[in-house]
A tleap script that builds the chain and sets N, CA, C and O, in Angstrom:
source leaprc.protein.ff14SB
mol = sequence {
  NMET THR LYS LYS GLU LEU ILE LYS ALA LEU
  GLU PRO PHE ASP ASP ASN MET ASP VAL PHE
  ILE ASP GLU ARG THR THR ASP PHE THR TYR
  GLY LEU LEU SER SER VAL LYS LYS GLN LYS
  VAL ILE PHE SER GLU ASP SER ASP SER VAL
  SER GLU LEU ASN ALA GLU GLY GLU VAL ILE
  VAL LEU SER GLU GLU CTYR
}
set mol.1.N position { 198.980 -56.950 37.070 }
set mol.1.CA position { 199.587 -56.056 36.109 }
set mol.1.C position { 198.790 -56.154 34.811 }
set mol.1.O position { 198.446 -57.248 34.363 }
set mol.2.N position { 198.509 -55.028 34.229 }
set mol.2.CA position { 197.781 -55.010 32.957 }
set mol.2.C position { 198.759 -55.141 31.790 }
set mol.2.O position { 199.971 -55.025 31.973 }
set mol.3.N position { 198.238 -55.379 30.613 }
set mol.3.CA position { 199.070 -55.477 29.409 }
set mol.3.C position { 199.825 -54.163 29.190 }
set mol.3.O position { 201.011 -54.169 28.858 }
set mol.4.N position { 199.139 -53.052 29.378 }
set mol.4.CA position { 199.757 -51.735 29.205 }
set mol.4.C position { 200.916 -51.554 30.189 }
set mol.4.O position { 201.975 -51.050 29.813 }
set mol.5.N position { 200.719 -51.962 31.443 }
set mol.5.CA position { 201.771 -51.865 32.454 }
set mol.5.C position { 202.944 -52.782 32.123 }
set mol.5.O position { 204.100 -52.412 32.332 }
set mol.6.N position { 202.651 -53.979 31.605 }
set mol.6.CA position { 203.707 -54.922 31.232 }
set mol.6.C position { 204.558 -54.367 30.098 }
set mol.6.O position { 205.786 -54.435 30.156 }
set mol.7.N position { 203.931 -53.829 29.084 }
set mol.7.CA position { 204.678 -53.260 27.952 }
set mol.7.C position { 205.580 -52.124 28.436 }
set mol.7.O position { 206.735 -52.026 28.022 }
set mol.8.N position { 205.053 -51.270 29.308 }
set mol.8.CA position { 205.847 -50.160 29.846 }
set mol.8.C position { 207.014 -50.685 30.691 }
set mol.8.O position { 208.120 -50.151 30.617 }
set mol.9.N position { 206.770 -51.729 31.492 }
set mol.9.CA position { 207.818 -52.297 32.351 }
set mol.9.C position { 208.936 -52.940 31.533 }
set mol.9.O position { 210.083 -52.977 31.978 }
set mol.10.N position { 208.613 -53.447 30.341 }
set mol.10.CA position { 209.614 -54.108 29.497 }
set mol.10.C position { 210.418 -53.141 28.626 }
set mol.10.O position { 211.460 -53.518 28.090 }
set mol.11.N position { 209.949 -51.902 28.478 }
set mol.11.CA position { 210.603 -50.924 27.600 }
set mol.11.C position { 212.096 -50.724 27.852 }
set mol.11.O position { 212.857 -50.649 26.888 }
set mol.12.N position { 212.549 -50.636 29.106 }
set mol.12.CA position { 213.973 -50.346 29.329 }
set mol.12.C position { 214.924 -51.488 28.945 }
set mol.12.O position { 216.130 -51.268 28.826 }
set mol.13.N position { 214.405 -52.679 28.753 }
set mol.13.CA position { 215.250 -53.841 28.519 }
set mol.13.C position { 215.534 -54.064 27.034 }
set mol.13.O position { 214.729 -53.724 26.167 }
set mol.14.N position { 216.702 -54.646 26.771 }
set mol.14.CA position { 217.119 -54.992 25.413 }
set mol.14.C position { 216.115 -55.976 24.806 }
set mol.14.O position { 215.662 -56.901 25.480 }
set mol.15.N position { 215.776 -55.773 23.544 }
set mol.15.CA position { 214.802 -56.629 22.854 }
set mol.15.C position { 215.249 -58.081 22.740 }
set mol.15.O position { 214.414 -58.963 22.540 }
set mol.16.N position { 216.540 -58.347 22.861 }
set mol.16.CA position { 217.050 -59.710 22.691 }
set mol.16.C position { 217.274 -60.455 24.006 }
set mol.16.O position { 217.823 -61.557 24.005 }
set mol.17.N position { 216.854 -59.867 25.128 }
set mol.17.CA position { 217.022 -60.543 26.419 }
set mol.17.C position { 216.037 -61.701 26.535 }
set mol.17.O position { 214.898 -61.611 26.078 }
set mol.18.N position { 216.490 -62.790 27.153 }
set mol.18.CA position { 215.608 -63.921 27.424 }
set mol.18.C position { 214.663 -63.560 28.561 }
set mol.18.O position { 215.009 -62.774 29.443 }
set mol.19.N position { 213.461 -64.144 28.534 }
set mol.19.CA position { 212.453 -63.884 29.563 }
set mol.19.C position { 212.151 -65.179 30.300 }
set mol.19.O position { 211.888 -66.211 29.681 }
set mol.20.N position { 212.191 -65.118 31.634 }
set mol.20.CA position { 211.907 -66.273 32.475 }
set mol.20.C position { 210.740 -65.948 33.398 }
set mol.20.O position { 210.487 -64.783 33.705 }
set mol.21.N position { 210.040 -66.972 33.833 }
set mol.21.CA position { 208.975 -66.835 34.812 }
set mol.21.C position { 209.504 -67.372 36.134 }
set mol.21.O position { 209.985 -68.503 36.206 }
set mol.22.N position { 209.413 -66.558 37.174 }
set mol.22.CA position { 209.913 -66.911 38.499 }
set mol.22.C position { 209.110 -68.072 39.095 }
set mol.22.O position { 208.041 -68.417 38.592 }
set mol.23.N position { 209.627 -68.663 40.155 }
set mol.23.CA position { 208.934 -69.752 40.848 }
set mol.23.C position { 207.591 -69.269 41.370 }
set mol.23.O position { 207.441 -68.105 41.741 }
set mol.24.N position { 206.613 -70.174 41.397 }
set mol.24.CA position { 205.284 -69.851 41.926 }
set mol.24.C position { 205.374 -69.633 43.425 }
set mol.24.O position { 206.119 -70.323 44.122 }
set mol.25.N position { 204.602 -68.659 43.918 }
set mol.25.CA position { 204.600 -68.378 45.352 }
set mol.25.C position { 203.260 -68.711 46.000 }
set mol.25.O position { 203.116 -68.621 47.220 }
set mol.26.N position { 202.278 -69.098 45.182 }
set mol.26.CA position { 200.957 -69.455 45.710 }
set mol.26.C position { 200.572 -70.837 45.203 }
set mol.26.O position { 201.240 -71.401 44.336 }
set mol.27.N position { 199.497 -71.373 45.749 }
set mol.27.CA position { 199.010 -72.684 45.331 }
set mol.27.C position { 197.963 -72.598 44.225 }
set mol.27.O position { 197.455 -73.627 43.780 }
set mol.28.N position { 197.635 -71.394 43.776 }
set mol.28.CA position { 196.635 -71.227 42.733 }
set mol.28.C position { 197.185 -71.685 41.381 }
set mol.28.O position { 198.397 -71.668 41.162 }
set mol.29.N position { 196.299 -72.089 40.485 }
set mol.29.CA position { 196.697 -72.522 39.147 }
set mol.29.C position { 197.310 -71.363 38.362 }
set mol.29.O position { 198.295 -71.542 37.646 }
set mol.30.N position { 196.727 -70.185 38.499 }
set mol.30.CA position { 197.212 -68.999 37.794 }
set mol.30.C position { 197.672 -67.966 38.809 }
set mol.30.O position { 197.118 -67.864 39.904 }
set mol.31.N position { 198.681 -67.209 38.437 }
set mol.31.CA position { 199.171 -66.157 39.314 }
set mol.31.C position { 199.139 -64.822 38.593 }
set mol.31.O position { 199.314 -64.765 37.376 }
set mol.32.N position { 198.918 -63.756 39.332 }
set mol.32.CA position { 198.887 -62.411 38.774 }
set mol.32.C position { 200.306 -61.852 38.717 }
set mol.32.O position { 201.019 -61.853 39.720 }
set mol.33.N position { 200.708 -61.382 37.561 }
set mol.33.CA position { 202.027 -60.797 37.388 }
set mol.33.C position { 202.112 -59.498 38.172 }
set mol.33.O position { 201.259 -58.622 38.022 }
set mol.34.N position { 203.137 -59.370 39.007 }
set mol.34.CA position { 203.280 -58.178 39.847 }
set mol.34.C position { 204.569 -57.411 39.581 }
set mol.34.O position { 204.633 -56.209 39.840 }
set mol.35.N position { 205.611 -58.091 39.062 }
set mol.35.CA position { 206.863 -57.369 38.848 }
set mol.35.C position { 207.643 -57.914 37.658 }
set mol.35.O position { 207.517 -59.078 37.279 }
set mol.36.N position { 208.447 -57.034 37.090 }
set mol.36.CA position { 209.354 -57.351 35.987 }
set mol.36.C position { 210.714 -56.820 36.414 }
set mol.36.O position { 210.857 -55.639 36.732 }
set mol.37.N position { 211.722 -57.707 36.420 }
set mol.37.CA position { 213.044 -57.255 36.865 }
set mol.37.C position { 214.146 -57.936 36.055 }
set mol.37.O position { 213.954 -59.010 35.484 }
set mol.38.N position { 215.294 -57.285 36.023 }
set mol.38.CA position { 216.472 -57.886 35.404 }
set mol.38.C position { 217.218 -58.606 36.508 }
set mol.38.O position { 217.409 -58.070 37.599 }
set mol.39.N position { 217.638 -59.827 36.212 }
set mol.39.CA position { 218.292 -60.637 37.244 }
set mol.39.C position { 219.403 -61.464 36.607 }
set mol.39.O position { 219.279 -61.926 35.473 }
set mol.40.N position { 220.485 -61.643 37.350 }
set mol.40.CA position { 221.577 -62.501 36.896 }
set mol.40.C position { 221.215 -63.944 37.216 }
set mol.40.O position { 220.877 -64.267 38.354 }
set mol.41.N position { 221.287 -64.806 36.213 }
set mol.41.CA position { 220.922 -66.212 36.377 }
set mol.41.C position { 222.123 -67.076 36.022 }
set mol.41.O position { 222.828 -66.812 35.048 }
set mol.42.N position { 222.347 -68.111 36.823 }
set mol.42.CA position { 223.419 -69.065 36.556 }
set mol.42.C position { 222.777 -70.382 36.137 }
set mol.42.O position { 221.938 -70.932 36.851 }
set mol.43.N position { 223.173 -70.871 34.991 }
set mol.43.CA position { 222.647 -72.119 34.472 }
set mol.43.C position { 223.682 -73.213 34.679 }
set mol.43.O position { 224.843 -73.046 34.306 }
set mol.44.N position { 223.271 -74.342 35.275 }
set mol.44.CA position { 224.189 -75.459 35.453 }
set mol.44.C position { 223.431 -76.761 35.285 }
set mol.44.O position { 222.205 -76.791 35.384 }
set mol.45.N position { 224.156 -77.830 35.031 }
set mol.45.CA position { 223.552 -79.157 34.870 }
set mol.45.C position { 222.948 -79.639 36.180 }
set mol.45.O position { 221.882 -80.256 36.191 }
set mol.46.N position { 223.627 -79.359 37.273 }
set mol.46.CA position { 223.205 -79.821 38.588 }
set mol.46.C position { 222.575 -78.654 39.334 }
set mol.46.O position { 223.264 -77.690 39.668 }
set mol.47.N position { 221.274 -78.728 39.599 }
set mol.47.CA position { 220.584 -77.605 40.238 }
set mol.47.C position { 221.027 -77.390 41.677 }
set mol.47.O position { 220.813 -76.307 42.222 }
set mol.48.N position { 221.643 -78.394 42.315 }
set mol.48.CA position { 222.101 -78.256 43.694 }
set mol.48.C position { 223.509 -77.686 43.801 }
set mol.48.O position { 223.968 -77.344 44.891 }
set mol.49.N position { 224.182 -77.586 42.679 }
set mol.49.CA position { 225.568 -77.123 42.700 }
set mol.49.C position { 225.845 -76.261 41.480 }
set mol.49.O position { 225.373 -76.555 40.382 }
set mol.50.N position { 226.597 -75.217 41.671 }
set mol.50.CA position { 226.987 -74.376 40.542 }
set mol.50.C position { 228.432 -74.649 40.144 }
set mol.50.O position { 229.069 -73.828 39.484 }
set mol.51.N position { 228.940 -75.803 40.547 }
set mol.51.CA position { 230.333 -76.119 40.235 }
set mol.51.C position { 230.531 -76.376 38.743 }
set mol.51.O position { 231.605 -76.109 38.205 }
set mol.52.N position { 229.503 -76.890 38.077 }
set mol.52.CA position { 229.592 -77.116 36.636 }
set mol.52.C position { 228.800 -76.032 35.931 }
set mol.52.O position { 227.660 -76.249 35.522 }
set mol.53.N position { 229.406 -74.869 35.792 }
set mol.53.CA position { 228.756 -73.723 35.197 }
set mol.53.C position { 228.662 -73.893 33.687 }
set mol.53.O position { 229.678 -74.060 33.012 }
set mol.54.N position { 227.448 -73.851 33.163 }
set mol.54.CA position { 227.244 -73.944 31.717 }
set mol.54.C position { 227.106 -72.560 31.091 }
set mol.54.O position { 227.654 -72.304 30.019 }
set mol.55.N position { 226.386 -71.682 31.747 }
set mol.55.CA position { 226.199 -70.335 31.222 }
set mol.55.C position { 225.756 -69.416 32.348 }
set mol.55.O position { 225.225 -69.853 33.369 }
set mol.56.N position { 225.987 -68.148 32.132 }
set mol.56.CA position { 225.609 -67.143 33.113 }
set mol.56.C position { 225.189 -65.906 32.344 }
set mol.56.O position { 225.828 -65.540 31.358 }
set mol.57.N position { 224.127 -65.263 32.782 }
set mol.57.CA position { 223.725 -64.064 32.081 }
set mol.57.C position { 222.581 -63.350 32.750 }
set mol.57.O position { 221.931 -63.885 33.648 }
set mol.58.N position { 222.339 -62.121 32.298 }
set mol.58.CA position { 221.233 -61.345 32.820 }
set mol.58.C position { 220.006 -61.595 31.953 }
set mol.58.O position { 220.079 -61.571 30.724 }
set mol.59.N position { 218.889 -61.833 32.610 }
set mol.59.CA position { 217.635 -62.132 31.928 }
set mol.59.C position { 216.526 -61.297 32.564 }
set mol.59.O position { 216.718 -60.696 33.621 }
set mol.60.N position { 215.380 -61.267 31.918 }
set mol.60.CA position { 214.193 -60.633 32.472 }
set mol.60.C position { 213.421 -61.703 33.225 }
set mol.60.O position { 213.207 -62.800 32.708 }
set mol.61.N position { 213.001 -61.388 34.448 }
set mol.61.CA position { 212.243 -62.334 35.257 }
set mol.61.C position { 210.873 -61.722 35.577 }
set mol.61.O position { 210.781 -60.618 36.114 }
set mol.62.N position { 209.824 -62.456 35.236 }
set mol.62.CA position { 208.455 -62.053 35.553 }
set mol.62.C position { 208.059 -62.766 36.833 }
set mol.62.O position { 208.303 -63.964 36.976 }
set mol.63.N position { 207.449 -62.042 37.765 }
set mol.63.CA position { 207.188 -62.629 39.069 }
set mol.63.C position { 205.832 -62.212 39.635 }
set mol.63.O position { 205.294 -61.155 39.305 }
set mol.64.N position { 205.297 -63.081 40.500 }
set mol.64.CA position { 204.076 -62.758 41.248 }
set mol.64.C position { 204.370 -61.779 42.372 }
set mol.64.O position { 203.489 -61.024 42.784 }
set mol.65.N position { 205.594 -61.785 42.869 }
set mol.65.CA position { 205.971 -60.943 44.006 }
set mol.65.C position { 206.376 -59.551 43.553 }
set mol.65.O position { 206.886 -59.368 42.448 }
set mol.66.N position { 206.142 -58.571 44.422 }
set mol.66.CA position { 206.553 -57.192 44.127 }
set mol.66.C position { 208.022 -57.019 44.363 }
set mol.66.O position { 208.553 -55.925 44.169 }
savepdb mol mol.pdb
quit
């Protein structure tokens, strides 16, 4: 994804949304950005359990995958 494509992909989203980078899908040191999406994320102290919910919200996720 080019800078121009990234700026265009981010236009529909609220300026105050948090931005996260998705998990790596390759073994390379650097990955090429392929998609920008809005996703609901659940934040908890224990990554194996969502029983202790600290926060929940929609964020922007940048990903290598389409």
